[in-house]
C-alpha positions as MATLAB code, in Angstrom:
seq = 'MLQAMETAILTTPQQLEDVGREWLELWRETADATPFQSPMWLLPWWRHFGSNDLNVIATRDGAHLRALAPLYVIREDDESLGLLLGTGVSDYLDVLGAPPDITKIDCQMWDLQQLRADSPLMKMPLPDGWSDNVEEQDRCVVLSIDNPNLFSTHFRKKLRYYQRSLDCTFEDATAENLDTFLDALFELHAARWQQRGMPGMLADDVIQRFHREVARAMLDAGALRMHAMRSGERIVAVFYGFAHHATVSYYLSGYDPALDKQSPGTLIVAHAIEKAVGAGATTFDFLRGAEDYKYAWGAKDRINYRRQVFRSAAD';
ca = [
       8.723   50.020   13.107;
       7.028   47.770   10.558;
       8.707   47.563    7.181;
       6.593   47.856    4.044;
       6.342   44.698    1.995;
       8.165   44.840   -1.314;
       7.671   42.407   -4.169;
      10.154   41.518   -6.900;
       9.828   39.090   -9.779;
      12.916   36.942  -10.386;
      13.228   36.235  -14.090;
      16.745   34.828  -14.516;
      18.360   31.615  -13.240;
      21.092   33.684  -11.582;
      18.550   35.708   -9.603;
      17.009   32.444   -8.452;
      20.405   31.072   -7.401;
      21.245   34.314   -5.577;
      18.200   34.043   -3.322;
      19.031   30.450   -2.378;
      20.376   31.101    1.137;
      17.376   33.237    2.147;
      15.061   30.744    0.504;
      16.552   27.952    2.613;
      16.022   29.991    5.800;
      12.393   30.688    4.866;
      11.797   27.010    4.098;
      13.271   25.992    7.456;
      11.017   28.483    9.231;
       7.892   27.213    7.439;
       6.856   24.208    9.513;
       4.192   22.945    7.099;
       6.398   23.151    4.007;
       7.529   19.997    2.247;
      10.918   19.097    0.732;
       9.502   19.939   -2.683;
       9.311   23.673   -1.883;
      12.961   23.808   -0.826;
      15.835   25.247   -2.874;
      17.553   21.865   -2.603;
      14.780   20.415   -4.778;
      13.674   23.278   -7.004;
      17.043   24.773   -7.979;
      18.207   21.435   -9.484;
      14.753   21.015  -11.012;
      15.060   24.300  -12.887;
      18.620   23.505  -14.025;
      17.578   20.157  -15.487;
      13.936   20.604  -16.519;
      13.119   24.308  -16.512;
      12.192   26.169  -19.665;
      10.489   29.328  -20.875;
       9.930   32.305  -18.549;
      10.824   32.302  -14.867;
       8.399   34.404  -12.840;
       9.385   33.684   -9.239;
       7.705   36.199   -6.928;
       9.810   37.142   -3.890;
       8.223   39.229   -1.135;
      10.442   41.027    1.370;
       9.929   42.836    4.646;
      12.974   45.060    4.654;
      16.000   42.785    4.376;
      14.076   39.588    5.126;
      12.476   37.237    2.608;
       8.912   36.608    3.811;
       7.334   34.727    0.900;
       8.377   32.986   -2.276;
       6.132   31.821   -5.115;
       8.195   29.609   -7.492;
       6.386   30.165  -10.783;
       7.171   30.034  -14.480;
       5.192   30.631  -17.663;
       5.248   28.627  -20.872;
       4.543   30.817  -23.897;
       3.725   29.498  -27.346;
       2.337   31.701  -30.111;
      -0.434   33.732  -28.452;
      -1.037   31.294  -25.598;
       0.493   31.210  -22.114;
       0.331   28.675  -19.302;
       1.629   29.282  -15.772;
       2.959   26.485  -13.574;
       4.776   25.943  -10.309;
       8.427   24.950  -10.463;
       8.723   21.233   -9.814;
       5.573   20.274  -11.697;
       5.734   16.644  -12.762;
       8.250   15.043  -10.398;
       7.116   16.691   -7.147;
       4.588   15.080   -4.839;
       3.516   18.419   -3.353;
       3.665   21.901   -4.866;
       3.073   25.228   -3.159;
       4.306   28.689   -2.259;
       6.200   29.555    0.902;
       4.416   32.202    2.934;
       1.388   34.176    1.823;
       0.333   33.763   -1.812;
       0.968   36.713   -4.131;
      -1.506   38.012   -6.666;
      -0.491   35.750   -9.547;
      -3.078   37.386  -11.794;
      -0.737   40.397  -12.081;
       1.621   38.292  -14.203;
       0.901   38.262  -17.930;
      -0.544   34.754  -18.229;
      -3.863   33.480  -19.542;
      -4.131   30.367  -17.371;
      -2.459   28.985  -14.249;
      -2.371   25.222  -13.719;
      -1.544   24.800  -10.027;
      -1.025   21.106   -9.345;
      -0.454   18.833   -6.320;
      -1.826   21.317   -3.788;
      -2.733   20.167   -0.303;
      -6.201   21.056    0.948;
      -4.824   23.783    3.239;
      -2.504   25.300    0.626;
      -2.494   29.121    0.474;
      -3.046   28.751   -3.267;
      -6.311   26.897   -2.642;
      -7.595   29.840   -0.582;
      -6.256   32.582   -2.864;
      -9.087   34.974   -3.858;
      -9.515   35.928   -7.495;
     -10.231   39.413   -8.859;
     -13.002   40.229  -11.281;
     -12.441   38.745  -14.722;
     -10.928   35.523  -13.394;
     -12.469   32.143  -12.656;
     -11.191   28.772  -11.513;
     -11.771   25.045  -11.548;
     -10.732   22.828   -8.610;
     -10.568   19.034   -8.750;
      -9.003   16.161   -6.871;
      -5.702   15.118   -8.413;
      -3.652   12.487   -6.563;
      -3.603   10.663   -3.251;
      -0.652   10.828   -0.929;
      -0.568    8.106    1.709;
       0.439    9.246    5.190;
       1.295    7.276    8.319;
       1.153    8.672   11.845;
       4.215    7.429   13.743;
       3.674    9.095   17.118;
       2.398    5.796   18.556;
       5.111    4.026   20.609;
       3.473    0.671   19.775;
       3.490    1.265   16.026;
       4.872   -2.219   15.284;
       3.145   -5.209   16.836;
       5.156   -7.866   18.654;
       4.367  -10.337   15.857;
       5.567   -7.915   13.184;
       8.795   -7.208   15.072;
       9.458  -10.950   15.254;
       8.990  -11.184   11.480;
      11.425   -8.298   10.943;
      14.048   -9.952   13.140;
      13.576  -13.234   11.246;
      14.067  -11.547    7.861;
      17.058   -9.594    9.160;
      18.743  -12.751   10.439;
      18.044  -14.614    7.195;
      19.756  -11.869    5.215;
      22.473  -11.278    7.821;
      21.935   -7.599    7.096;
      23.251   -4.345    8.490;
      22.177   -0.746    7.914;
      24.103    2.420    7.082;
      23.143    6.088    6.774;
      24.252    8.298    3.890;
      27.299   10.494    4.415;
      29.280   12.778    2.144;
      31.704    9.896    1.549;
      29.248    7.118    0.673;
      26.473    9.126   -0.993;
      27.513    8.353   -4.573;
      27.799    4.656   -3.763;
      24.296    4.688   -2.275;
      22.895    6.479   -5.332;
      24.587    4.055   -7.730;
      22.998    1.185   -5.801;
      19.585    2.909   -5.756;
      19.607    3.387   -9.528;
      20.699   -0.212  -10.129;
      18.267   -1.830   -7.687;
      15.315    0.312   -8.741;
      15.972   -0.577  -12.393;
      16.224   -4.282  -11.571;
      12.681   -4.354  -10.179;
      11.245   -2.545  -13.203;
      13.161   -4.698  -15.662;
      11.316   -7.724  -14.291;
       8.147   -6.065  -15.650;
       9.777   -5.250  -18.976;
       9.933   -1.512  -18.195;
      12.886    0.876  -17.676;
      11.626    2.574  -14.498;
      11.548    6.268  -13.607;
      15.277    6.468  -12.815;
      16.563    5.060  -16.104;
      17.035    8.450  -17.782;
      20.471   10.061  -17.374;
      18.948   13.507  -16.806;
      16.773   12.160  -13.975;
      19.816   10.544  -12.380;
      21.856   13.743  -12.576;
      18.948   15.654  -11.081;
      18.728   13.288   -8.107;
      22.485   13.372   -7.554;
      22.266   17.154   -7.201;
      19.187   16.960   -4.983;
      20.634   14.302   -2.695;
      23.897   16.219   -2.227;
      22.059   19.475   -1.498;
      19.648   17.765    0.897;
      22.567   16.105    2.692;
      24.362   19.444    3.065;
      21.170   21.000    4.464;
      20.601   18.148    6.926;
      17.359   17.139    5.174;
      18.380   13.886    3.461;
      17.176   10.585    4.887;
      18.961    7.889    2.928;
      19.696    4.416    4.281;
      21.328    1.378    2.732;
      20.982   -2.236    3.779;
      23.854   -4.626    3.192;
      23.793   -8.398    3.135;
      27.420   -9.233    3.708;
      29.326   -6.612    1.720;
      26.657   -6.074   -0.931;
      24.010   -3.327   -0.836;
      20.663   -5.066   -1.353;
      18.227   -2.235   -0.528;
      18.266    1.578   -0.424;
      15.766    4.032    1.044;
      15.770    7.579   -0.396;
      13.760   10.236    1.386;
      13.774   13.652    3.022;
      12.911   15.242    6.359;
      11.409   18.553    7.382;
      10.366   19.355   10.939;
       8.312   16.373   12.201;
       7.776   14.671    8.832;
       9.906   12.156    6.940;
       8.964   11.730    3.272;
       9.637    8.458    1.454;
      10.449    9.346   -2.142;
      11.944    6.169   -3.632;
      13.564    2.885   -2.786;
      15.246    0.013   -4.516;
      15.906   -3.545   -3.476;
      17.202   -6.761   -4.993;
      14.145   -8.552   -6.440;
      15.957  -11.883   -6.163;
      15.568  -11.583   -2.371;
      11.791  -11.065   -2.371;
      11.186  -13.972    0.029;
      13.296  -12.230    2.661;
      11.293   -8.970    2.259;
      14.189   -6.501    1.845;
      11.719   -3.763    0.881;
       9.831   -4.183    4.153;
      13.068   -4.249    6.139;
      14.446   -1.022    4.658;
      11.146    0.842    5.159;
      10.843   -0.430    8.741;
      14.382    0.775    9.404;
      13.573    4.199    7.936;
      10.438    4.469   10.102;
      12.358    3.508   13.243;
      15.051    6.087   12.433;
      12.342    8.700   11.883;
      10.716    7.907   15.235;
      14.102    8.063   16.937;
      14.690   11.523   15.466;
      11.356   12.795   16.829;
       9.268   12.643   13.652;
       5.527   12.122   14.054;
       4.558   11.618   10.398;
       5.914    9.266    7.747;
       4.674   10.326    4.305;
       4.652    7.629    1.619;
       3.809   10.386   -0.899;
       1.871    9.817   -4.135;
       0.545    6.477   -5.225;
      -2.062    4.131   -3.760;
       0.071    0.970   -3.693;
      -1.260   -1.729   -1.391;
       1.927   -2.041    0.647;
       1.498    1.523    1.970;
      -1.885    0.722    3.468;
      -0.448   -2.447    5.006;
       1.550   -0.151    7.299;
      -1.670    1.544    8.409;
      -1.231    4.710    6.354;
      -4.213    6.837    5.305;
      -5.048    8.876    2.216;
      -4.505   12.613    1.960;
      -5.895   14.168   -1.210;
      -3.936   16.556   -3.417;
      -5.852   19.064   -5.515;
      -5.435   20.826   -8.821;
      -6.606   24.423   -9.158;
      -6.772   25.920  -12.630;
      -7.184   29.689  -12.774;
      -8.437   31.317  -16.003;
      -8.492   34.859  -17.285;
     -11.637   35.697  -19.230;
     -11.244   36.196  -22.964;
     -12.539   39.777  -22.687;
      -9.501   40.710  -20.559;
];
């Protein structure tokens, strides 16, 4: 017998924490989800960056969670703006499962950012009295890795040359070495930005604490893809990314800028791609940003969209 769908709005951090286990199961079942819709990403995000009114819509079929829309509303004076949890630091944003009717929430405008073209929120119909504006927002750069001849013979020779010149070895993150890897990531990432006279996106203590929580949660869930490269005993490059179904996402990396001639950045990314292929992944997502090095791997653009939904003044 089919169970009737029931919808609840989670308005407290504790309610959000309490649904975490079911949320994780739903995320794992949703093949086209990204790491940025997972509880491992969004629960730490709310703890460190969340503010104003949680309005997370949870839809159940009996005892089972079937959809989750991670929303919150910023209210100031007589104005209100609705956003998806994770806005700002997330490369993709979305709901899990079918979209709810967000226009039922008391909010004048929804600013739904970093949506993929096939997002349920892009297709969501609007009732009378509402209108929208859709525009391109950012490019994510995506590489297909289901080709067994992804790296040419010449490129593999270059990789072996660089690896020998650095006398390097690779390690994967574990519960025991995770903090060491993160310390190295923060240090190496900062070193590259300091050469340009800038602090870099990981300089802030709050950002670092956020990523420590995320990395630990992703590791526990089997979704972390973090690799370190050592030259001798010293970590000289770190890859920090996530995996879901057949996709590995490359979020950040850091490498010693003093070793530029030996291409440690190329070596650590090549290692991450080879590990992804070995694990059965078919897509390597470089995420947001149109940096030249991404296209050098053969990656292609995928456009993210922004959909703003407005309630008419008469309503």
